[in-house]
MIDOVO-340532 format. One record per residue (C-alpha): residue number from 1; residue in one letter; chain; y, z, x. Coordinates in nm, 4 decimals. Each point is the difference from the previous one (the first is absolute). Example, Ala and Ser with C-alpha at 12.3 -4.5 7.8 and 13.67 -1.06 7.14 Angstrom:
<recs>
> 1|A|A|-0.4500|0.7800|1.2300
> 2|S|A|0.3440|-0.0660|0.1370
</recs>
This chain:
<recs>
> 1|Y|A|14.9493|10.9418|7.1564
> 2|T|A|-0.0792|-0.1335|0.3283
> 3|D|A|0.2431|0.2359|0.1785
> 4|N|A|-0.1207|0.2963|-0.2715
> 5|V|A|-0.3997|0.0103|0.1479
> 6|V|A|0.1414|-0.0183|0.3371
> 7|G|A|0.1902|0.2614|-0.0503
> 8|T|A|-0.2028|0.1982|-0.1667
> 9|I|A|-0.2968|-0.0025|0.2600
> 10|I|A|0.2738|0.0349|0.2846
> 11|G|A|0.0712|0.3822|-0.1779
> 12|Q|A|-0.3189|0.0730|-0.0274
> 13|G|A|-0.1628|-0.1002|0.2865
> 14|M|A|0.3077|0.2142|0.1693
> 15|N|A|-0.1298|0.3081|-0.2576
> 16|N|A|-0.2555|0.0137|0.1871
> 17|I|A|0.1276|0.0136|0.3503
> 18|L|A|0.3211|0.2029|-0.0697
> 19|P|A|0.0269|0.3210|-0.1469
> 20|A|A|0.2357|0.0849|-0.3182
> 21|K|A|-0.0383|-0.3007|-0.1851
> 22|I|A|0.1968|-0.1521|0.2876
> 23|G|A|-0.1913|-0.3243|-0.1199
> 24|E|A|0.2058|-0.0110|-0.3121
> 25|V|A|0.3700|-0.0506|0.1504
> 26|V|A|-0.1757|-0.2758|0.2586
> 27|K|A|-0.0551|-0.1894|-0.3543
> 28|A|A|0.3038|0.0409|-0.1246
> 29|Y|A|0.2016|-0.1101|0.2798
> 30|Y|A|-0.2376|-0.3068|0.0376
> 31|L|A|0.0603|-0.1186|-0.3222
> 32|A|A|0.3784|0.0928|0.0075
> 33|R|A|-0.0130|-0.2148|0.3369
> 34|E|A|-0.1524|-0.3147|-0.1781
> 35|S|A|0.1843|0.0376|-0.3889
> 36|G|A|0.3610|0.1565|0.0464
> 37|Q|A|-0.0213|0.2634|-0.1519
> 38|T|A|0.0517|0.3589|0.1201
> 39|V|A|-0.2393|0.2621|0.1156
> 40|A|A|0.1139|0.2062|-0.2342
> 41|W|A|-0.0291|-0.1786|-0.3118
> 42|L|A|-0.3866|-0.0557|0.1579
> 43|I|A|-0.0549|0.2864|0.0737
> 44|G|A|0.0279|0.0568|-0.3514
> 45|L|A|-0.2947|-0.2124|-0.1346
> 46|V|A|-0.2111|0.1418|0.2921
> 47|F|A|0.1096|0.3764|-0.1760
> 48|W|A|-0.1469|-0.1829|-0.3204
> 49|E|A|-0.2955|-0.1270|0.1319
> 50|R|A|-0.0265|0.3527|0.0871
> 51|F|A|0.0302|0.1805|-0.2866
> 52|F|A|-0.1942|-0.2155|-0.2333
> 53|D|A|-0.3101|0.0638|0.2370
> 54|L|A|0.0516|0.3571|-0.0160
> 55|N|A|0.0377|-0.0168|-0.3928
> 56|L|A|-0.3455|-0.1382|-0.0243
> 57|L|A|-0.1414|0.2295|0.2333
> 58|L|A|0.1575|0.2952|-0.2697
> 59|L|A|-0.1196|-0.1894|-0.2888
> 60|L|A|-0.3577|-0.0448|0.1498
> 61|G|A|0.0005|0.3958|0.1327
> 62|L|A|0.1168|0.1499|-0.3330
> 63|A|A|-0.3138|-0.2206|-0.2396
> 64|I|A|-0.2342|0.1420|0.2743
> 65|V|A|0.1247|0.3759|-0.0660
> 66|L|A|0.0134|-0.0445|-0.3512
> 67|S|A|-0.3461|-0.1777|-0.0577
> 68|V|A|-0.2124|0.1830|0.1802
> 69|S|A|0.0304|0.3654|0.2419
> 70|S|A|0.1023|-0.1086|0.2919
> 71|P|A|0.1084|0.2203|0.2744
> 72|L|A|0.3000|-0.2772|0.0651
> 73|S|A|0.3552|0.1770|-0.1041
> 74|M|A|0.2594|-0.2261|-0.0720
> 75|G|A|0.2389|0.2200|-0.0903
> 76|A|A|0.3168|0.0291|0.3370
> 77|F|A|-0.1034|-0.4465|-0.0188
> 78|G|A|0.0770|-0.0282|-0.3670
> 79|L|A|0.3055|0.2502|0.0510
> 80|L|A|0.1323|-0.2474|0.2933
> 81|V|A|-0.0304|-0.3206|-0.1791
> 82|L|A|0.1488|0.1467|-0.2891
> 83|G|A|0.2947|0.1393|0.2248
> 84|V|A|0.0909|-0.3741|0.1617
> 85|W|A|-0.0398|-0.1537|-0.4315
> 86|L|A|0.2664|0.1971|-0.0912
> 87|S|A|0.2016|-0.0644|0.3656
> 88|L|A|0.0462|-0.3292|-0.1677
> 89|L|A|0.0340|0.0308|-0.2996
> 90|V|A|0.2884|0.1853|0.1008
> 91|I|A|0.1110|-0.2586|0.2558
> 92|R|A|-0.0589|-0.2996|-0.3071
> 93|R|A|0.1408|0.2728|-0.2704
> 94|W|A|0.2994|0.1367|0.1962
> 95|P|A|0.0075|-0.2833|0.3201
> 96|Q|A|0.3240|0.2036|0.0476
> 97|I|A|-0.1233|0.3489|0.1205
> 98|A|A|-0.2277|-0.1478|0.2525
> 99|R|A|0.3002|-0.2257|0.1466
> 100|S|A|0.2249|0.3106|0.0610
> 101|L|A|-0.2782|0.1423|0.1228
> 102|A|A|-0.0683|-0.2140|0.2404
> 103|V|A|0.4129|-0.0347|0.1084
> 104|R|A|-0.0437|0.2984|0.1934
> 105|L|A|-0.2230|-0.0116|0.2090
> 106|P|A|0.1598|0.0881|0.3025
> 107|V|A|-0.1402|-0.3882|0.2234
> 108|Q|A|0.1256|-0.2696|-0.0962
> 109|R|A|-0.3128|-0.2542|0.0386
> 110|V|A|-0.1664|0.2079|-0.2156
> 111|R|A|0.2342|0.0281|-0.2158
> 112|E|A|-0.0195|-0.3507|-0.0107
> 113|F|A|-0.3540|-0.0462|-0.0627
> 114|S|A|0.0136|0.2604|-0.2301
> 115|L|A|0.2457|-0.1690|-0.2280
> 116|E|A|-0.1794|-0.3027|0.0238
> 117|L|A|-0.3667|0.1211|-0.0621
> 118|I|A|0.1475|0.1362|-0.2863
> 119|E|A|0.1577|-0.3078|-0.1583
> 120|H|A|-0.3562|-0.1515|0.0724
> 121|L|A|-0.1688|0.3033|-0.2151
> 122|V|A|0.2491|-0.0934|-0.2532
> 123|V|A|-0.0172|-0.3219|-0.0116
> 124|G|A|-0.3697|-0.0026|0.0080
> 125|L|A|-0.1517|0.2471|-0.2353
> 126|N|A|-0.0501|-0.1816|-0.2647
> 127|L|A|-0.2918|-0.0740|-0.2982
> 128|T|A|-0.0862|-0.2641|0.1162
> 129|V|A|-0.0268|0.0865|0.3843
> 130|V|A|-0.1550|0.2708|-0.1138
> 131|L|A|-0.2906|-0.2402|-0.1741
> 132|V|A|-0.0667|-0.2348|0.2512
> 133|S|A|0.0500|0.2465|0.2798
> 134|A|A|-0.3050|0.1997|-0.1917
> 135|F|A|-0.1893|-0.3335|-0.0516
> 136|W|A|-0.0891|-0.0551|0.3272
> 137|S|A|-0.0437|0.2887|0.1309
> 138|V|A|-0.2210|0.1199|-0.2327
> 139|L|A|-0.2525|-0.3240|0.1354
> 140|I|A|0.0489|0.0932|0.3705
> 141|W|A|-0.1060|0.3156|-0.0413
> 142|L|A|-0.2929|-0.1078|-0.2125
> 143|Q|A|-0.1061|-0.1838|0.2795
> 144|Y|A|0.0411|0.3182|0.2218
> 145|V|A|-0.1951|0.1974|-0.2115
> 146|G|A|-0.2407|-0.2795|-0.0093
> 147|Q|A|-0.0012|-0.0283|0.3618
> 148|V|A|-0.0478|0.4255|0.0547
> 149|A|A|-0.3275|-0.0568|-0.2556
> 150|L|A|-0.0973|-0.2586|0.1984
> 151|V|A|-0.0557|0.1874|0.3469
> 152|L|A|-0.0598|0.3520|-0.1502
> 153|I|A|-0.2914|-0.1061|-0.2259
> 154|L|A|-0.1732|-0.3709|0.1473
> 155|V|A|0.0574|0.0350|0.3926
> 156|A|A|0.0019|0.4252|0.0391
> 157|G|A|-0.2642|0.0283|-0.2546
> 158|L|A|0.1958|0.3401|-0.1380
> 159|E|A|-0.1328|0.0709|-0.4083
> 160|L|A|0.3345|0.0339|-0.1541
> 161|D|A|0.0774|-0.0560|-0.3225
> 162|L|A|0.3332|-0.2198|-0.1408
> 163|T|A|0.1974|0.3549|-0.0123
> 164|A|A|-0.0698|0.0868|0.3152
> 165|V|A|0.0831|-0.3248|0.1768
> 166|L|A|0.3530|0.0981|-0.1421
> 167|V|A|0.0286|0.3213|0.0152
> 168|I|A|-0.0417|-0.1156|0.4297
> 169|F|A|0.2037|-0.3471|-0.0680
> 170|V|A|0.2895|0.2704|-0.1278
> 171|V|A|0.0048|0.2404|0.2410
> 172|S|A|-0.0531|-0.2488|0.2773
> 173|G|A|0.3218|-0.2126|-0.1219
> 174|V|A|0.2114|0.3034|-0.0435
> 175|G|A|-0.0855|0.0940|0.3776
> 176|M|A|0.1081|-0.3640|0.0635
> 177|N|A|0.2998|-0.0368|-0.1569
> 178|L|A|0.0834|0.3441|0.0761
> 179|A|A|-0.0605|-0.0208|0.3837
> 180|G|A|0.2172|0.0608|0.3288
> 181|S|A|-0.2782|-0.1684|0.2186
> 182|P|A|-0.0385|-0.3586|0.0785
> 183|G|A|-0.2242|-0.1421|-0.2173
> 184|G|A|-0.0706|0.3544|-0.1913
> 185|L|A|-0.2393|0.0065|0.2584
> 186|G|A|-0.2019|0.3541|0.0283
> 187|V|A|0.1806|0.1089|-0.3349
> 188|Y|A|-0.1776|-0.3522|-0.1846
> 189|E|A|-0.3186|0.1636|0.1553
> 190|A|A|0.0139|0.3617|-0.0754
> 191|A|A|0.1033|-0.1017|-0.3938
> 192|I|A|-0.3123|-0.1822|-0.0377
> 193|V|A|-0.2034|0.2239|0.1505
> 194|L|A|0.1974|0.3539|-0.1630
> 195|S|A|-0.0486|-0.1957|-0.3926
> 196|A|A|-0.3907|-0.1936|0.1007
> 197|G|A|-0.0539|0.3519|0.0664
> 198|W|A|0.0639|0.1207|-0.3715
> 199|F|A|-0.3217|-0.2093|-0.0804
> 200|G|A|-0.2082|0.1225|0.2293
> 201|V|A|0.0655|-0.2275|0.2908
> 202|G|A|-0.1345|0.1150|0.3268
> 203|Q|A|0.3192|-0.0208|0.2729
> 204|E|A|-0.1494|-0.2002|0.2372
> 205|Q|A|-0.0731|-0.2642|-0.2912
> 206|A|A|0.3032|-0.0193|-0.1384
> 207|L|A|0.1335|-0.0061|0.3318
> 208|A|A|-0.1882|-0.2653|0.1003
> 209|A|A|0.0472|-0.2056|-0.3179
> 210|A|A|0.4062|0.0812|0.0306
> 211|I|A|0.0463|-0.1258|0.3576
> 212|V|A|-0.1944|-0.3657|-0.1312
> 213|L|A|0.2813|0.0426|-0.2813
> 214|H|A|0.2902|-0.0546|0.2316
> 215|V|A|-0.1528|-0.2562|0.2460
> 216|I|A|-0.0099|-0.2236|-0.2983
> 217|Q|A|0.3666|0.0767|-0.0960
> 218|Y|A|0.1418|0.0980|0.3416
> 219|M|A|-0.1089|-0.3117|0.2195
> 220|P|A|0.0439|-0.2725|-0.1348
> 221|S|A|0.3884|0.0828|-0.1458
> 222|T|A|0.1013|0.1633|0.3254
> 223|V|A|-0.1277|-0.3137|0.2224
> 224|L|A|0.1309|-0.3002|-0.2512
> 225|G|A|0.3659|0.2509|-0.0226
> 226|L|A|-0.0344|-0.0485|0.3641
> 227|L|A|-0.0830|-0.3361|0.0355
> 228|L|A|0.2469|-0.0855|-0.2548
> 229|M|A|0.2965|0.2311|0.1575
> 230|S|A|-0.0912|-0.2277|0.3347
> 231|R|A|0.0400|-0.3486|-0.2025
> 232|F|A|0.3120|0.0649|-0.2031
> 233|N|A|0.2073|0.1956|0.2867
> 234|V|A|0.0265|0.3840|-0.1444
> 235|S|A|-0.0758|0.2706|0.2472
> 236|Y|A|0.1172|0.3696|-0.0564
> 237|K|A|0.2588|0.0015|0.3055
> 238|Q|A|0.1702|-0.2355|-0.2745
> 239|V|A|-0.0558|0.1918|-0.2783
> 240|R|A|0.1234|0.3734|0.1588
> 241|K|A|0.3913|-0.0879|0.0314
> 242|P|A|0.0463|-0.1486|-0.3461
> 243|A|A|-0.2534|0.2560|-0.1777
> 244|S|A|0.2446|0.2939|0.2207
</recs>
């Protein structure tokens, strides 16, 4: 349990500093070192983490679109998640198809990594995993929604109802999850300014609130992640060689 918590904090801290979600690889490397599992197996777990995050954002977005007249369009995002689910269904139902494609990959290390990842997905895709992951994901995201509502309404003093908060949360959450910049820097703020503008919030007000919210999320995890990396002797240089 302690290793999981430490790995998660280190990964989040590195995501705030390094581009392209490289913190997820750092987390997988640390957990592989501590647990004896392979990096590929742990990357599979990271995949499920992010996949459930995106699914919850999708469900919230679709609920908003269906219940209110909103400029938020989730069609493309919904098709993306649906496509991933269909791909997982094919892997689960006909794993030999996925394996036959993986063995044709030209680079041996990529081929071996892909085959191991497929095996992990085949074993991991069951009802228990789905239900347990969904339960914890809902609890975590409810905390995130509460945090956003607290900052936007009580700290920034913006006159927003629950629907507006949820729209801003979904748009900024999608931006944060899909952004390639370190910590979603710039993308997160732009997403909040854009979505808050739909509800009559001025750009300067929205930007100020977005910066405060991002700092609250960014600074503690970054500082703690760096401290834990030093404490447990983890460096990006160590990760680069096995990750490559």
